[in-house]
C-alpha positions in Angstrom: 0.4 -0.1 -0.1 1.2 3.4 -0.8 1.5 6.3 1.9 0.2 9.2 -0.6 -0.9 8.8 -4.1 -0.5 11.7 -6.1 -2.0 12.6 -9.3 -0.6 16.0 -11.4 0.5 17.3 -14.7 3.9 16.8 -15.9 5.4 20.2 -15.5 9.2 19.8 -16.2 11.2 18.4 -18.3 12.5 16.3 -15.6 8.9 14.6 -15.1 8.6 14.1 -19.2 11.6 12.2 -18.8 10.4 9.9 -16.1 7.5 9.6 -18.3 9.0 9.0 -21.1 11.2 6.1 -19.1 8.1 4.5 -17.8 6.9 4.3 -21.0 10.1 2.5 -22.4 10.2 0.2 -19.5 6.4 -1.0 -20.1 6.0 -0.6 -24.2 9.3 -0.9 -25.9 8.7 -4.4 -27.0 5.1 -3.7 -28.3 4.6 -2.8 -32.0 2.4 0.4 -31.7 5.2 2.1 -29.6 7.3 4.8 -31.1 9.0 6.8 -28.5 10.6 9.2 -31.0 7.1 10.9 -32.1 6.1 11.1 -28.5 8.2 14.5 -27.5 5.9 16.5 -30.0 2.5 15.1 -29.0 3.6 15.8 -25.1 4.7 19.0 -25.8 1.5 19.9 -28.0 -0.6 17.9 -25.4 -1.2 17.3 -21.5 0.6 15.0 -19.8 -0.3 13.5 -16.2 1.3 11.7 -14.0 0.3 9.1 -11.0 3.2 8.9 -8.6 2.9 7.4 -4.8 6.2 7.5 -2.4 8.9 8.7 -5.2 7.4 6.3 -7.9 5.7 6.8 -10.9 3.2 4.3 -11.5 0.9 5.5 -14.7 0.8 8.0 -16.8 -1.7 9.4 -19.5 -1.6 11.9 -22.3 -4.4 13.9 -24.0 -3.7 16.0 -27.2 -6.3 18.6 -28.7 -7.9 17.3 -32.0 -6.9 21.0 -33.4 -3.0 20.2 -33.2 -3.4 17.4 -36.0 -0.8 15.8 -34.6 -2.6 13.0 -32.8 -1.5 9.3 -33.0 -4.8 8.8 -35.2 -4.0 11.7 -37.6 -3.6 10.6 -41.2 -4.3 6.9 -40.1 -6.8 5.1 -42.5 -9.3 3.7 -39.8 -11.6 1.1 -40.8 -14.5 2.7 -39.3 -15.8 6.4 -38.7 -14.9 8.4 -35.7 -17.4 10.2 -34.4 -17.4 14.7 -35.4 -14.6 15.9 -34.4 -13.6 19.5 -33.5 -11.8 22.1 -31.2 -13.7 20.5 -28.3 -12.1 16.9 -28.9 -8.9 15.6 -27.3 -6.9 12.1 -28.2 -6.7 10.1 -25.2 -3.7 8.1 -25.3 -0.2 6.7 -23.9 -2.2 5.4 -20.8 1.0 3.1 -19.2 0.9 1.9 -16.2 3.5 0.2 -13.8 2.7 -3.3 -13.0 2.5 -2.3 -9.4 0.0 0.3 -10.1 -3.4 -1.7 -9.6 -6.6 -0.7 -11.2 -7.4 1.7 -8.6 -4.3 3.9 -9.7 -5.3 3.6 -13.1 -9.0 4.7 -12.8 -7.9 7.6 -10.3 -5.4 9.1 -13.1 -8.1 8.9 -16.0 -10.7 10.3 -13.3 -8.3 13.1 -12.3 -7.0 14.0 -15.4 -10.5 14.4 -17.1 -11.4 16.6 -13.8 -8.7 18.6 -14.6 -9.7 19.2 -18.1 -13.2 20.3 -17.2 -11.9 22.7 -14.7 -9.3 24.3 -16.9 -10.3 24.0 -20.4 -13.0 24.5 -22.8 -12.6 20.3 -24.2 -15.2 18.3 -23.5 -15.0 15.3 -26.1 -12.2 12.7 -25.7 -11.3 9.8 -28.3 -8.9 7.2 -29.1 -7.9 3.8 -29.6 -6.8 1.3 -26.9 -5.4 -2.2 -26.5 -8.1 -4.8 -25.1 -6.5 -4.8 -21.2 -7.2 -1.1 -21.3 -10.8 -1.2 -21.9 -12.2 -2.1 -18.5 -10.2 1.1 -17.7 -12.2 3.6 -19.9 -15.4 1.6 -19.5 -15.2 2.4 -15.3 -15.2 6.2 -15.7 -18.1 6.1 -18.4 -16.5 6.4 -21.6 -18.1 4.6 -24.7 -16.1 1.5 -26.0 -16.9 -0.1 -29.2 -17.8 -3.6 -28.7 -15.2 -5.5 -31.1 -11.6 -4.6 -32.0 -10.3 -3.4 -35.2 -6.8 -4.4 -36.7 -4.8 -1.0 -37.2 -1.7 -1.7 -38.7 -0.3 1.8 -37.0 -0.5 -0.6 -33.8 1.0 -3.5 -34.3 -1.0 -7.1 -34.8 -3.1 -6.6 -31.4 -6.9 -5.6 -32.0 -7.6 -2.0 -30.9 -10.9 -0.6 -29.7 -12.0 2.9 -30.2 -13.0 4.9 -27.2 -15.0 8.0 -27.4 -17.8 10.4 -25.4 -18.2 13.1 -22.9 -15.5 14.0 -20.7 -16.2 12.0 -17.7 -17.0 14.0 -14.7 -19.1 16.7 -16.7 -21.7 18.4 -14.5 
């Protein structure tokens, strides 16, 4: 059990280095992971960190649709996304250390959504996720496609469309 779990925005270069290290450690062997593309997306978006006892446990990123550099930009998808506009963010790079646990991951998603609602005009989220991540998004109220889709950009695993209003909106 952790003494204190903190969810916050990554604000410094050191924060982003820690996030990138967690991504490399947990995702390096996965075909969809291209760390060389993360820097520009991190700079254009919002990156949150969940940490406890000086250990980074989980992270997620949201990139404004209007930036044009989301992971799904330019990908020929086998389905139609919901209408996208300046209110939309692409969520992705949800990565968790095995010690994080479901509670940590769900708290990270909830706090990130709450921060966006309180501090921005973004109201919609969309993205793709691997099967093991589906329960996390469903747990905070996001709609998830029933069937997975092969997306060449993401490798051999099936990916699931997530979309909907940002959770927690009053």
